[in-house]
N, C-alpha and C positions, 0 to 999 in steps of 0.2 A: 573535550574529551576525544582522544583519537580512538580509532577502531580497535587497535591492539590493546589499548588501556581498557576499553570497554569489555573486550573479551576476557581479559585477565580478571577484571573486577566482577564480571557477571559469572563466569565459570559455567561449565556444562550443566551441573546440577541445578544451579540457580535458573538457568534457561528452562530447564524441564519444569521447575516449580512455577515460573512466571507464565509459561505457556504449556500446560500439560498435554494439550491436544497435539503438540508437535511430535512427540515420541510415540510411535505406534499409531499415529493418525492415518486414517484412510483418506485418500485424496478424493475430492469431489469431481475431478476431471477424469475422463475415461481415455487413458493413453496406454500404449503397450508398456509393460514393466521395464523394458530396457531403455525407454526414453528418459530424457532429463528435462528439467524446467529451469530456464535461465531468464532472468530479467535484467535489463539494462535501464538504470534509473539515474536521472540527473536532478538533484535538488536545486531548484531555481533560486533559492535564497542563499545557499552556502556555496554553490558551484560544485559540490561533491558529485562525483560520477562513480557509479559502481555497476559492474557487470558480474552478477553472482548466479551461480548454479545453486539453487536452494533445494532441489529435489532430484533424486536419481535412483533408478532401479527400485522404485517403490518406497523410498525412505526420504524424509526431510533431512537436510544436511545442516548441521549446527553452524559451520563457518559461513556458508552462504546466507543462512537466515540472519546471522549476526551482522554481516555486511549490509543486508537490506534494512534491518532494524536501525542500524546506525544512520544510514542515509535518510531514513524516514523519521528521525528523531525530532523532538521539539527543539528547533534551532534557537529559539528565543531563550529558553531555559536550559538548553544543552542537556536535556533529559531523554533517555532512551527507554522504550518499552517493547515488549514482544508484540508484534503485530499479528492479527488473526491470519493464520495460514490460508484460510478459505478466501480471504481478500487477495492474498498474493496469487492464489490459483486463478481467481476470477480475472485479475489483471493480466496474468500470463495468457489465459485463453483469448482475451481481447487483443492483446499485443500480437499473438500468433495469427489471429484472423486479419489484422490490419497491416502487418509487415513485421515479421519477427526480428529483422535487423535494425528496426527503428528504436531509438531510445525513448523512454517515457520521461516527460518533463513533470516533475512533482512540485506542486505548489503548497500542499499541506498534507500531513499525515498525522502522526501522533501530536496531541496538544495536551499539556498539563491543564488542570482545571483553572489555574491562574492565567495562563496564556489564553485559554478559551474565553474567560471573563473579560480580559483586556480587549480581545478582538470584538466581543459583543458590544463593548462601549463605543467602538469606532466604526463598526460596519453593520449594515443591515443583513439579515439572513443567517447570522451565526446562532445556531441553536443553543439554548441553555444547557441541555443534556446531550451535547454533540457526541456522536459515535467516534469522533476523532480522539476524545479523551479515553476511550477504551481500546484504541488501536484497531478499530474496525472501520475506518473510513480513509479515503484518499481523494485529493483534488488533483486532477492530472490533465495533460493534453499530450498529443503525440505530434511532433513537427512533421509537416507534410500531409497530415490528415486533418480535414476540416472537423471542427468540433461537432458540427451537425452529423457528419458521418460517424465520428467516434460515439456520439450519443446513440445513434441507431444501432451500432454494433453492440454497445453495452445493453441496450434494451432487448436486442435479439437474443443475447445470451441469457437474459431473464433470471438473474440472481441478485437478490438484495435490492437496495435503493440506488436509483440513478437520478442525479440532478444535472440539468443542463443550464449552464450559466453563460449564455451567448455574449453578454456585455462584459463579463469578467474574463472570458477566454479560457474556461476550463470545464471539465466534467467531474462531478462528484460520484464516487462509487462507495458503497458500504455493504456490509453483510447483515443488515437488518432485514425486516420484512420486505417483501417485494412491493415497490412503489416507485413512482417517478414524478418529476416536476420540472417546471421551467421557471427560472427566476431572473 
């Protein structure tokens, strides 16, 4: 499914229903109202690259969010869901702290329950009730930034869960309760 087809299929009203916190949501980041939030994300499985402004002048932008949701889709099932905007804000904050011009390499974001179960069969450490299935988790790295440093930056921001996977080469971020682990 291409981004344009996704937007047509989803429509603005469906996006509002899928993620009611998007419209009228107050951001968790403290930035001047005239600032904007842009993320540059490369899906390492599909090669898709998006640079999307998803928040500007105090409001979340539907087109920018749609671009990010699409690149963060379950590529195995080709399914898209609305990601938690707090997760996007957390990622934006971390990206800004470490180098705003650097793209984020995305290894996993949304997963359908079927995809999650298949991954559980083949890999250790995949949670049965993974927050990936709710659009509330990402597995990332930032090229040119050591994962150790990325982990420290995520922990310093102190929002949600942070998992450090040094052998797998990524950091897990989620919007669940505050906790951290090394696997």
